[in-house]
Each structure stands twice: as structure tokens, then as C-alpha cells.
N, C-alpha and C positions, 0 to 999 in steps of 0.2 A: 272434811263437809265443803260442799261448793261455794264457790266465792259471792259474798253477799252485797258485791259493792254496787251501788245504784249508779247507772250508767244512762239511762233511757229513761223518763219519764213524763207520761202524761197527766195533762190536771183539767180539771172539769169542775165549772162554777156556774153559778146560776146567779149569780149578782153580776151585776153592769158592771165593768171595770169604767165606764167611760164619765158615772156620775164623779161630783165634787162634796161626798159627803161621805162617813168614816167607811161604811163596807166597801164603797167604791174605788175611794182610792188605796185603802186596804189589797182588796183587790190587784188592781193596777200597778203596786209596787210590789207585790208578790210573783206576778205573772214577770216583769221586768228581770225580780233577781231568779228567778228560774233560769228565764232565756239567758243573762249575761255566765250562768254558772253552766249552764248544759249545753246553750246555742241550740245548733239543728237536730239534735238527740233530746230537744222537751216539744212536745205540739201542745197546744192550749186550746179547751174548747169552750167559748165564754159567748154570752147572749148579743144579739145584734147593739151593737153601742148605741145611746139615744144621742148623745154628743161627738164630736170628732175625737178621734183617737190616734192621733200624730204616732202615738209613743213604740205604738204596737209594728210603724210599718216594718223592724224587721224582724217581728215576734214569727214562728210558725205555729199561725193561727188558724182557728176555725169558727167562723160567726155561726149561731144558731138564730132561724129569722123569727122564732115564735115571741111573741111576749108571754110571759109568765104572770097571772094576777087570781090570785084564789076567787076574789069575788065575780069573775068573769069563767064558770065553768068549763067552756069549750074550748076556749083560747088556752086554757090552764092544762087540760088535760092534753091538744097538741103539742103543747110546747114540753110538756114530760117523754112524750110519744118523742119528740125529735132527738129530746137529749139521750133520752136511753137506745135509739138506734144509733146514734151520731157516736158516743162512747163505744158500742159495741162495735162498730165499722172501725171505727179508730183504734183499740184495741186489736182487732183481727188481723188489721193491715201491716201493725207494726210490733218491732220486736221490743216491748218495755217491760221494764223490772219492778215498773210501781205506779198505780193510779192514785193519781192525789185528788180530792175534793170538796169542794166547798158550798153546802145545797144550805139554801133557803126553806121556808116552812111546808111541811108536808112533800118530801121528796120521795113519791110513790113510786116514779118512773125509774130513779135511780137504787132506790131497794128494790126494784124489777130486776136490776142489771145488777147489780151487787153478788146477786143468786147462781150467773152466769156467768161472771170473772174468770179467766185464765188466768189472773194475775192478780196478788193480794191490792187491795186500795188501803187510803189514809184519808181520816175525816182532819178537815182542817176548819180552826176555829168554829169548834162548837162549843156553844153555852147549854146551860139546863134549860129544858123547854119549861116556860111558862105554864101553869093549869090554866082551864079555861074560864075560871074566875077572876082570874088576874087580867084577862083582857078588857080595857077600858075603853067606852067606847059606842055608838048604836049604828056607824056606817056601815056600808055593803064590806068591807074589810074586816069591819070589828066583829061584826056577824059569822062570816067566813070562818074566822080565825076559833072562835067558839065551839062551832059546828065539827070543825075538821082536827081540835087539839085531842081528844082521849085517841084517836085516827094515828095522828100525827107523834105522838108517844108512843104507839107501838111500833110506828117503822123506825122509830131513833134507836128505839129501845134494841131492835133486829138489826139495825147497820151498825151500833156498837158493840154488839156480841161479835159481829162476823171484821169486825176493821183490823189490821196487823195492829193501827195507833192511832191515837184520837191527839189533837192539841189544841187548847184551852187559852184564852189571855190573864186569868188569873189562878191563884191556888184556890181559891175560895171556890170557885167556879169547876175545878180537879175535883174537888170533893163531892160537891152537887153530882157532875155526870157519874162518878163511881157508884153513889148512894141510889142514885133515880134510876140509872138506867142498869146497874148490878153489874158493873165491868170491873176487871182489878184494877188497881190506884196506877200501878205499875206500865200501865197501858197508854195513861194521859202524860202528854207532855204539857209541862208549862211553857208557851212560847208568848213572850213579851210581846207587845206593838213594837213597831218597828217602823226606822226611817230612812228614806231613801239619802244618803248625807251627800250625794254629789247633787241632788237638785235642791236640797236645804243646806245655806253654807253661811256662816257669817259675813259681813262686812255690805256696802252699798247701802247705809240707811238711808244717807242724804238725799242720794238718786232717786231710792225706793221714796222716799215721802214727797220728792218735788213730782213723780211723774202720776204718783198716785194725789196729788192735790193737797197733802197733810202737811205742810211746809210751813204752815203756819203755827203749828203747837211746839211747844219747848220740849215736851216728855209725852210718851204716849203709852197710855195703856190698854190693851188690845186683848180682843178673842176672836180665833179663828175655827170654824166649828159648826157642826151639825146641832139641831134644837138651842141655839144661840140663846133664846130666853131663860131659860131651864139649868143652864150649866154654867152659865158667868156673867151676862148680860141683867138679871135682873140684880147681881151684886153689885154691877159696877155703875147703875143706876141708881143705886139706893144709896152707894159710899163715896158718889162723886161729891156731893157737896161737901163733906168735910175734906176731900183730897182737893180739892179745888181753892177751900181755904186756905190751904196749908201751900199747894203748887198752882197759883191762877193759872199758869200756860200748860196744863194737861189738857190733852185729849184722850177722847175715848171711844177704839174702832172697835164693831162689833160687825165682826164679818160670818155669815151665815141667816139661816133661816130657820124656821120652828111657828108650830101654830099661834104662840105665844106673841110673836116678835110685832106682828102690827097694833097690838094694844100695848104695849113697851114701849114703841115711839112715841105712840100718845101720848103717855106719862111721861116723856121724855121732853117731848113739847110745853105739856101743862105745865111741868114744875120749871118753865125758861131754864130749860138744860140743853135745849137743841144746838147753839154753838159749842157746845165743848162736846158734842157726839158725832160719828158719822158713824152711816149705817148701811155700807152699801149693800146689803141681801147675801145672798145666794153668788159666787163669780167661781169664773171657770177654776179648774186646779193650779192650772199654768201661772195664775195670777197671785194665787197662796204665796208664793215666796216672798213675792216682793211686800205684801200687807205685814207676814211675820217679821220679816227684816225691817220693817218703819217701827215696832214695836223696843218700848224700854222695858214692859214688864207684859209675861203673856200669862191671860189669865185660865184657869182650864177647876172647873168645879163640876156639880153633878148635884141631882135631888138625892137625899139620903140613902136611900134604900139600892140604888146604883151605885152611890159611894161605895157604900157596904162591900159590895161584891167587887167592883172594878178598881178601885181607890185611884192613884194617882196612873194607870195604865192605859190613860188616854194619849190617842194617836200625837195630839196637837201639844201634847207635854214633848215628845219626842221631836217633832218640828221646832217647836222651841228650843230646844238644848241645841240642837245641833245648828240652831242659829246662831246661839251665845246669847239667849232673851231668857233672862232670869223670871222663876213660875213662880205662881199664888195656886196652891194645887189645895182640896180636899180636905186632904189626909196627908198623914206622915209616909215613912215609908224610906229609902236608901237612898232615894233624892235629895230627901232632907238630911239625911245622915252626910251626902257628899257636901251638903251646903249648895246644892243648887235649886232649891225649891223651898219656900217658907206656906207654912199650914192656915188654911183659913177655913174650918168648917163651914159648911152652906149655909145653916143658919146663926154666923158669929160674924155681923157685921163689925164689930168693934175691931175684931181679927183680921177682916179682912181689910179695912183701913189702914190697921197696923202695919201687915205685911206690905201692901203694896208702897205705902208713903215709904217703909223701908228700903227696898230695893229702886224708891226713886230717889232717894239720897245717896247713893252712891257714886263716888267722884269718877272722876275720867281712866284715873290709873286702876281702880278699884274693878270698874265697868273692864275694861281691857283684858284684866285677871280674869275676871268671871266667864267673857266669851270664851278665852285660850281653854278653860278647865272646862267649861260645858260643852265645846267643839269636840275634846278629846275623850271626854267622858261618852256623848254620842257616838263617837266614832268606833270605839272600842267596845262597846254594850248594847247599843242599840240601833244599829245599821242592819239594814235589810239582807246584806250580800254575809255579815259575820253569824247573823240567829239563822240564816238558812243553814248555812256549813253547821250549826250544833243540831238543828233537827233533823240533817239530813244522816248525821251518825246515829241520831236516835233510830232513827227507821231503819237503817242498818243494824243495829244493834239489836231489832227487833224480829230484823229476819234472818237475823243469825239463831235466834232462842226458838222459833215458830219452825225451820226451815226441817224437812224431814231429814233421819239421819241415816 
């Protein structure tokens, strides 16, 4: 049988890696991990960055000019055609072993390309597509999602059938994909979210607090991520009075945006808690490590239905642990077994308060021990480089199984 080692790869994504949200950060770190692994033998095709992307200076990257938005049909069509043409041109120009892609909703351009590719392709970070009646809201984007959802499902079913491999962040998602798109379960690789353990490291807490104007707090309970009001901000607000009654020097820092953040900030002020809260909103990704370095406790919750599917798989959890910060998560699992996270179900205020106060009660020796254990666990199990090695091994196994004999 021919050698199935993967030596040259092309990566195509419709997610902007410059955005400081979950998908954008995930893409940025994955492209950088590919670059560090393959060097010049990797080419990335990514959307034109909306923000500065200095990290990509050494990366072999082609930027797409179009902006992809379902609520603007003509712009969407042009962007999809550009994606298709660029992928075909690059595949034709290079001797690649594998195409990896992450696509957003209704990827009709890539579906067209997938029928003509001379090399196998792998779908990255796929989740189960929601039915049309699960789309909430009446804005232009929500209307476009409802209209295209049946066609979107058909496209993803074709892509799932043609793909060499699929990866998804949790086992429940893998089961849903296998069922919804009728693909064999052993084609699906459960790839945990990861962290750049070079970017996120322990240490520098006092310097980070001074830099960010947080030095007046004795302890900090923090959140850093998207949809901040839904995934921890609300619980921090509700738990603050009880936590402050026990530890008056505690500060609460909520980094990130979300549709409900302005309302949450208004309620914080009305409750007389503004002195204890700092809400900088969405910040550049380059500032996130400083904020997390300033935390004594990191919060990572979610609304109930997403919590059931994702559990503690959030990228922010990995960033907290790589920085040596203990976690309050919405559900259990291996992190709780390892003593790295405490569980507080999203609708249980008493559990949240107890979990936060438990971590805040650690003395300096216990905190130092925790930092060492959390960092070691993150490097060994959650680093982007180690995760990519495991994923490449899976792709090579799939190539060996599907190659003509």
C-alpha cells in the first residue's frame, strides 16, 4: 500500500480568524498550529481579516476579498464563488495530500468544489445543524437562516458523505452528526477545544492587574469569552452580594460582549455593585492573556441546552487552565475528577457562590500547587500542538483505510 503520511496540507475556512470571539480565536490558533507543524508545506485560505492579524505574518496564507453574509445574497454568492475558485486553483497548483476545511452555514460553493477535488478533504469543527424552527429572532440574518436551513442540511449531508473525516468538539455532537447526516460514527473524530500554551502561561498576575487598572481588588472572579451575559455574567451578578459579604475585596471582571450585556451593566449599576464590577466589553485577542492572568477564578457556564451538548469544552476553560486559574464550570467531567474545576449548574446560584468561595479560600501554597497541576494538565492534554498530532494520526488512519488497494 502507498505511504499515507500527510506531508502537505491546504486549509480553507470561511471564519475570520482575526475576530476575538470563539470561532475566530479557534481558527487563529488552528492555522498557527498547522503552520508550526508543516511550515511552508501548508497553505491557508482565509477571509480578509476585519482586524489586524500580525500573527499570520510568517504564514503561507491567501486572503479572500469577499465578505460572506447570508442576509446580503449578492455578496454571499460572490464570496462563495471566490472561495470555490481559490480552493480549486490552489489545489491544482500544489502537490497536497489533504484539504482541511471549516465552513459556515450554507456552504454551497465548497459543496460544488468537493465534487471536483483530486485529493481527499476533512471537515473541521462540524456541529449538528439546527432545524429552521430552532432559529430565534426576526432580523435579516435570522430570516435568511430559516429560508436556507433545509438546503443547508442537504448540503452538509452531501459533504459529510464525501468527507474523508469529520471532527467535532464533543461526543454528543458526534452522535448527532452520525444520526442527522447518516454517516458512520468511526469517520468522526472528537477533537477537544485547545489552547495555545505559549500564548497563555501562568505568572505575571500583579503586573497584569497594574496594567489593566485592576490592582485595587484583592481577589478577582473573571469571565473572558463571547455571549458574556449568558455564559457567566448573569451568575456573577447574582452571586456578587453573597460573595462580597464574605470577601469584600473581591472584584468581578467580565470581558466580552453579547446582546444582553448593556442590560446587565444597567442592573449592576442599579443594584449598587458598580464599584465591584469591571466590564471592558470585547477586547483585542492580544489583551485576553493579561485579563486571564489577573483572575483568581475563571467562570465558564452556559445556557442549559448548550451546556448539555458542550459541557466544559469551552475554549476559555482551556485558556484559564493554561494560565493556572481554577474554573467554575456548568457541568462535571474529567476536569472535576482532576481537581481543576468546580461544578455550578447554570440555574443554581447557591452552587455558584459555594464554588467561587471555595476557590477564593485557597491559601498561597494551595494556589501555587494548583497552578502547577493545571499548567501541566493543559500542556499534556489541551495544547493545540498535541491535539493536532492526534488529529493527523486519525486522518492518516482514515487515508490508509480508504486508499485503493
